[in-house]
Wavefront OBJ file of the C-alpha trace (Angstrom):
o trace
v 0.041 14.340 -25.646
v -1.510 15.035 -22.362
v 0.238 14.300 -19.207
v 0.450 10.991 -17.283
v -2.365 10.772 -14.081
v -1.755 9.039 -11.158
v -3.829 6.203 -10.372
v -6.121 7.457 -7.822
v -6.870 4.250 -6.019
v -2.980 3.594 -5.413
v -2.911 7.324 -3.798
v -4.993 5.908 -0.344
v -3.315 2.268 -1.205
v 0.406 3.073 -0.218
v 2.701 5.470 1.074
v 5.907 6.527 -0.014
v 9.113 6.389 2.481
v 11.788 9.400 2.291
v 14.356 7.035 1.184
v 11.834 6.148 -1.459
v 10.466 2.481 -0.544
v 6.883 1.830 -1.007
v 4.894 0.710 1.737
v 1.982 -1.012 1.478
v -1.066 -1.810 3.797
v -2.702 -5.065 4.831
v -6.097 -6.564 3.931
v -8.636 -8.018 6.231
v -8.014 -4.915 8.699
v -10.315 -2.234 7.842
v -14.005 -3.810 9.644
v -15.927 -6.731 10.927
v -12.832 -6.802 13.302
v -15.066 -8.160 16.653
v -14.596 -11.867 15.858
v -11.164 -11.737 14.714
v -9.139 -13.146 17.429
v -6.645 -10.706 18.870
v -3.228 -12.397 17.460
v -4.503 -12.229 13.955
v -5.302 -8.476 14.313
v -1.383 -7.959 15.863
v -0.080 -10.290 12.954
v -2.173 -7.471 10.740
v -1.242 -4.509 12.143
v 1.998 -2.704 10.716
v 2.763 -1.452 7.032
v 5.505 -4.157 5.397
v 7.626 -2.883 2.224
v 6.364 -3.617 -1.021
v 8.450 -6.401 -2.744
v 10.821 -4.906 -5.587
v 9.203 -6.659 -8.177
v 5.815 -5.073 -7.525
v 7.470 -1.710 -6.982
v 8.470 -1.773 -10.776
v 5.152 -2.651 -11.718
v 3.769 0.301 -10.071
v 6.390 3.089 -11.320
v 4.573 4.337 -13.685
v 0.967 4.125 -12.080
v 3.126 6.051 -8.950
v 4.705 8.630 -11.160
v 3.080 11.868 -9.960
v 3.456 10.952 -6.062
l 1 2 3 4 5 6 7 8 9 10 11 12 13 14 15 16 17 18 19 20 21 22 23 24 25 26 27 28 29 30 31 32 33 34 35 36 37 38 39 40 41 42 43 44 45 46 47 48 49 50 51 52 53 54 55 56 57 58 59 60 61 62 63 64 65
């Protein structure tokens, strides 16, 4: 049976912390920032910890990270 591969797009979308939690990136923060208010950009800053239900769903795809 072949090896399980890591889902390549998830490597850049999430990060695993030292304690095993999964941190995600927020949408709408990459480009077209000139017309967005400072308040909106501040609210989009940071990398929240992913919800437990979502982490269970991603465990198999993230098996090699």
